[in-house]
Structure formats: C-alpha cells, structure tokens
N, C-alpha and C positions, 0 to 999 in steps of 0.2 A: 640427530637419527631419528626421523618420527616413524615408528611404528602402523600397525593396521590398529590397532588399540584405540591407539590418540589420534586416529582422523573418526574413530567409531565417536569418540565421546566430545570430537567437538561438532561433529553432528546432531548430534545428541541435543549440545546447546543451539537456543534459537536466542539469540542478541535482540530482537524486537517481538518477544514474546512478553505480552503488556504485563499478564501477572506477575513475570520474575522482576523486570524494572519498576514497576509499581510499587513492589513488596516493597525493593532494595530501597526506594527513593523512600515510602513511609518510613521504615528503619532509621535511615538519615535525617528524615527531619523530624521525626518524634526528641529527636538531640538538642534541635538547635532552638532560638526564639531568633526569626526573622522582621526586620524592618523594612518594609516597602513605602515609598514614595509613589502617590497616584496622583496624576496630574485630572482634576476634573475639568477645569477651564482655560481659560488664558492666566487667569491670577491667581485660580482656587485650586490648591491640592489637599491631600486626603493620608495621613501616617496610618499605615497597617501595622499591627501587631501582631504577628502569628508563632504559637507554638507554646503558648502558657495554658497550663493544664484550667480548666474550668476554673474553679476555686480559687486561685491564684489569681486570674483575672477577674473575678469578680471583686476582690479586695483589692485590687489595683487600681481600677479605674476613678473609682472619686479621690481619691488620692494626689494620681494624677493631672486630674481635673481641676485641682484647685493648684498643685503645684504650676501647672503647662498654662493656668490661665486661660483654659481652652471648651469646650466641647467633645466631648466622648461619649463611645455606646460601644456595645458589644453587638455585636451582629453575625450569627454561626458561630463559629470557630475562633473567629479574630476579633480584637478589639480596634476600632476608628477612630481618632483624632484629627481634630481640623486643624491643617495647615501640618506648615515640616518641622514637625517636633523630636524628627530619629535620634540629637545628639541628645535632648534632654532626658528621653528617655532612657538610651543606655548610660547616661549617669545616673539614674534614680534608679535601676534593676540592680549597678555595680553598687550601688552609694547602700544599697537594701540589702544586700546578698543575695537577690534573686536569681540573679545568675552569674558566670562567669562571664569572665572575655572572649574566652574562648566557644562560649556557648552562642555568641549574640553573632548575626549575620546580619549586616548591612544591604538593602540594595536601592536601587535609581540611581539618580543623577546627583 
C-alpha cells in the first residue's frame, strides 16, 4: 500500500544528486584502505595505497620501501610503490596492526 506521502518522499530524493552520492562515498571511503594496481606501460605498473592518514603514511613509506625493495613516494593523499606490491603491503598492514583484514579493499586484476 503506497500512500501519497511515500510518493512525495521518493519525489524529493534524487539518486543523481552528486552532493548526496559523494558524501555517502566519502563516508564509506574513509573507513577503508584501498590498494590498486595501475598499469603504466606493457611491463611496468605501480601499486597505489589510499585511505591512510598523513601521519601513518609518512611513517610507513620508509619501512615499506626497505621491506619491499622498491621505490615509493607520497603523492596527494596516496602512496605509490613501483611494481605489483599489493599482497606484501597487505601482509605488512596486518602484521603491524595498522588495519584489520576487513578494512583493506583490493582492486585491480
């Protein structure tokens, strides 16, 4: 049974309202650490880590550089490492208790 009030509420809700969608995505994004793989060329790729706060990211970069044996940098609000380092980064984050298993989202192929 639909009433006129329920239709009125649905009429005010706009699913394409970017403010609503972006605020919901930002709220969900803040809780998670996202690991992505981005292809640069045929053989080269970079691993991008997003979702760490600035202080943690600055502390983790030198430690992960030495552990992974690759270059890494902090750009914007993301950390970039050369090569596919996603599995090793996940192991490190879990081992150092920086994140729980449910807080890490793995993207890419």
